[in-house]
C-alpha positions, 0 to 999 in steps of 0.5 A, spaced: 590 440 237 586 434 235 581 435 229 575 434 234 577 440 238 578 444 232 571 443 230 568 444 237 572 450 238 570 453 231 563 451 233 563 455 240 566 461 236 560 461 231 555 459 237 558 465 241 557 470 235 550 468 234 548 469 241 552 476 241 548 477 235 542 475 238 543 480 244 545 486 239 539 485 235 534 485 241 538 491 244 537 495 237 530 492 237 529 495 244 532 502 242 527 502 236 521 501 240 523 505 245 524 511 240 517 510 237 514 509 244 517 516 246 515 519 239 508 516 239 507 518 247 509 525 247 506 526 240 499 523 242 499 526 249 501 533 246 496 533 241 490 531 246 492 537 250 492 541 244 485 538 243 483 540 250 486 547 249 482 548 243 476 545 246 476 550 251 477 556 246 471 553 242 467 553 249 470 560 250 467 563 244 461 560 244 459 562 251 462 569 249 458 569 243 452 567 246 452 573 251 454 578 246 448 576 241 443 576 247 445 583 249 446 585 241 439 583 240 436 587 246 435 580 250 436 581 258 442 576 260 440 570 263 439 568 270 446 564 269 452 569 269 456 566 262 462 569 265 463 564 270 463 558 265 467 562 260 472 564 266 472 556 267 473 555 260 479 560 259 482 557 266 482 550 263 485 553 256 490 556 260 492 550 265 492 546 258 497 551 255 501 551 262 501 543 262 503 543 255 509 548 257 511 543 262 511 537 258 515 541 252 520 543 257 521 535 259 521 533 252 527 539 251 530 536 257 530 529 254 531 530 247 530 524 241 533 528 235 536 535 234 530 537 229 525 535 235 528 539 240 528 545 235 521 544 234 519 543 241 523 549 243 519 553 237 513 550 240 515 552 247 515 559 244 508 558 241 506 556 248 508 562 251 505 566 246 499 563 247 499 564 254 500 571 253 495 571 248 490 568 253 491 573 258 490 579 254 484 575 251 481 574 258 482 581 260 479 584 254 473 579 255 473 580 262 472 588 260 466 586 255 463 581 260 463 587 265 459 591 259 454 586 258 453 585 265 452 592 266 448 592 259 452 597 256 451 595 249 456 601 246 462 599 251 461 591 249 461 593 241 467 597 242 470 592 246 468 587 240 474 588 235 479 587 240 476 581 243 476 578 236 483 580 234 485 577 241 481 571 239 484 571 232 491 571 235 490 565 240 487 561 234 493 563 230 498 561 235 494 554 236 494 553 229 501 554 229 502 549 234 498 544 230 503 545 224 509 545 229 506 538 232 505 536 225 512 537 224 515 534 230 511 528 229 514 528 222 521 529 225 519 523 230 517 518 224 524 520 221 528 519 227 524 512 228 526 511 221 533 513 222 534 509 228 530 503 225 535 504 219 541 505 223 539 498 227 538 495 221 545 497 218 548 495 225 545 488 225 547 487 218 554 489 219 554 484 225 551 479 221 556 480 216 562 480 221 559 474 224 559 471 217 566 473 215 568 470 222 564 464 221 567 463 214 574 465 217 573 459 222 570 454 217 576 456 212 581 455 218 578 448 220 577 446 213 585 448 211 587 444 217 583 438 215 582 438 208 589 440 206 592 434 210 586 430 207 588 432 200 595 430 201 593 423 203 588 423 197 594 425 192 598 420 196 593 414 195 592 416 188 600 415 187 599 408 191 594 406 186 598 408 180 603 403 183 608 409 186 610 406 193 616 411 193 613 416 197 610 417 204 605 420 208 605 426 212 604 424 220 602 428 226 599 427 233 592 428 231 587 424 228 590 425 221 597 424 223 595 418 226 592 416 219 598 418 215 602 413 220 597 408 219 598 409 211 605 409 211 605 402 215 600 400 209 605 402 204 611 399 207 607 392 207 605 393 200 613 395 198 615 388 201 609 384 198 611 388 191 618 385 192 616 378 194 611 378 188 616 381 183 621 375 185 616 370 185 613 372 179 620 372 176 621 365 178 614 363 176 616 366 169 622 362 169 619 355 171 614 356 166 619 357 161 623 351 163 616 347 163 614 349 157 621 348 153 621 341 157 614 339 155 615 341 147 622 337 147 617 331 151 612 332 145 617 332 140 620 325 143 613 322 144 612 324 136 618 321 134 617 315 138 609 314 136 612 315 129 617 309 130 612 305 133 608 306 127 613 304 123 615 298 127 607 296 127 608 296 119 614 292 119 611 287 124 605 287 119 610 285 114 613 280 118 606 277 120 604 276 112 611 273 110 610 268 116 604 266 113 607 265 107 613 261 110 608 257 113 604 255 107 611 254 103 613 250 109 607 246 109 608 245 101 615 242 102 612 237 107 607 235 103 613 234 097 617 231 102 612 226 104 611 224 097 618 223 096 618 219 102 613 215 099 616 215 092 623 212 096 619 207 099 616 205 092 623 205 090 625 200 095 620 195 093 622 196 086 629 194 088 627 188 092 623 186 086 629 187 081 631 180 082 625 178 080 624 183 075 630 185 072 627 187 065 623 192 069 630 195 072 631 200 066 624 203 067 624 203 074 631 207 074 628 212 069 622 213 073 627 214 079 631 218 075 625 223 074 623 223 081 630 224 083 630 230 078 623 232 081 626 232 088 632 236 086 628 241 083 624 241 090 630 241 094 632 247 090 625 250 092 626 248 099 633 252 099 629 258 096 624 257 102 630 257 107 633 263 104 626 267 105 626 264 112 633 266 114 631 273 111 625 273 115 629 271 121 634 276 120 629 281 120 625 279 126 632 279 129 632 286 127 625 288 129 626 285 136 632 289 137 628 295 135 623 293 139 627 293 145 630 300 144 623 302 143 621 299 150 627 302 153 625 308 151 618 307 153 620 306 160 615 303 165 610 302 159 614 298 155 616 293 160 611 288 157 614 290 150 621 288 152 619 281 154 615 280 148 621 283 144 626 278 148 622 272 146 621 275 139 629 275 139 630 268 141 625 265 136 629 269 131 635 266 133 632 259 133 629 260 126 636 262 124 639 256 127 634 251 124 634 254 117 642 253 118 641 246 120 636 245 114 640 248 109 646 244 111 641 238 111 639 240 104 646 241 102 647 234 103 640 232 100 642 236 094 649 232 094 645 226 095 640 227 090 646 229 085 649 223 086 643 219 085 642 222 079 649 220 077 648 213 079 641 213 076 644 215 070 650 210 071 645 205 073 641 206 066 647 205 062 649 199 067 643 196 067 646 190 065 652 191 070 647 188 075 645 186 082 651 189 086 649 196 084 642 195 086 644 193 093 648 200 093 642 204 090 637 200 095 642 202 101 642 209 098 635 210 097 634 207 104 639 213 107 635 218 103 629 216 105 631 217 112 634 223 111 627 225 107 624 223 114 629 227 118 627 233 113 620 232 114 621 233 121 625 239 121 620 242 116 615 240 121 619 244 127 620 250 122 613 250 121 612 249 129 617 255 130 614 259 125 607 258 128 610 260 135 614 266 131 607 268 128 604 268 135 609 272 138 609 277 132 601 277 134 603 279 141 608 284 139 603 287 134 598 287 140 603 290 145 605 295 139 598 297 139 598 298 146 604 302 146 601 306 140 595 308 144 599 309 150 604 314 146 598 317 143 595 318 150 602 321 152 602 325 146 595 328 148 597 329 155 604 332 153 600 337 148 595 339 154 601 340 159 604 344 153 598 348 153 598 348 161 605 351 161 603 356 155 598 358 160 602 358 166 607 362 162 602 367 160 600 368 167 607 369 169 608 374 164 601 378 166 604 377 174 610 380 172 607 386 168 602 387 174 608 387 179 612 392 175 607 397 175 609 398 183 615 402 184 619 401 190 
């Protein structure tokens, strides 16, 4: 049976009980009312008839007393015979007693209670006694009225005690009937109270029975509804706590269909929990892998940034060294120009040797001094060449490191790789140029040493003559040419150094760009690492949330 039909059946049962209780209560009230009406009607009717009898007796006494008083005081009877009125009154009294006797017989035949029946029976006897007493009284009074009519005072007075005794007996019987009527009235009130109490108790018992039945029906309906609902509540609490291993009770009624729907919902939650658990485990593993990767990438970026900073410092040192090389090369060029001018002066001096042989010695000494000075300067040039060679080797190493860093930087280091390649090319050119300059300087050094020896020999052999002057002239001319070549070589070195300086500046700019990009990459990597950490925490939280569901 469905829940709605159960509720309707319970409501119908309770309604039927209430209707039956209402009819029963109305019936009991009718019984109480009928009892009270019967009691009041009988008692009041009896009392009225008894009052009528007593009134008739009172008239009888008055009429008889008036007649006796007239005769006693010597007055003649009146024109109206009082016996007629008296007889009418006594007849009324007898009729009233007879009527009461018939009513009492009817009351006895239709009893209300045992006490009232007994009292009505007692009153019936009293009525019979009253009827007999009235008959005796009437007989005695009739005799007295005969004496009064005849004017026999002595006979009247002789009859008076009997009449008084008869009247007293009648009055006593009427008084006894009044007492009996009071008892009957009290018994009627008691019976009405008893009927009322019995009706009240019976109605209360019916109400109690209706309440018990209503409670039973309500309890049965509640048990058939609240029991499954309590099971559903416990089932819902288990589901809320994450226990998806249980199933709800099913049936054909509304609650059973609800249990079927709850089982379908829990089955869906089981599938969702399994999928969520697998997804969260995969997410946690992926988050850990991403975090490990970002940490490695962050370490690599930090190392790359440190290497770039070291490279930038090295490039700064190379830039400073290139500036110094440029200054020294300019100094060497100035010295070479001075040397070229000196050699030209030597040529002029050699040409004038024929005209001024006397001055040969002095010029030769001057040339010797200039050659010594040139030897010292060529030695200085050799030191500069060594420095340039060292710079070219460091530039070559720097270009190699830059190429490695550019390869590590990937797409962002492509421009830097081009600059590194150009720097390597310039370094190779500088190294080749220094090798050539070193070779020329070696030859110049050897020439200078030979010139020194020749000058010394010329000083010693000034007198030897002119043939040596020609040799010296040709040697000086060759030296001048080589000095010019050295000047051009140094100019090329300076130009290469300037190009190298420009390349180094480009390398510095590229390193700054790479450093900025590396810093941005490091910042992005740190943010990515933080995001990976947050993702890992979220994955752990999701794992905790899914683990609370037991499937």
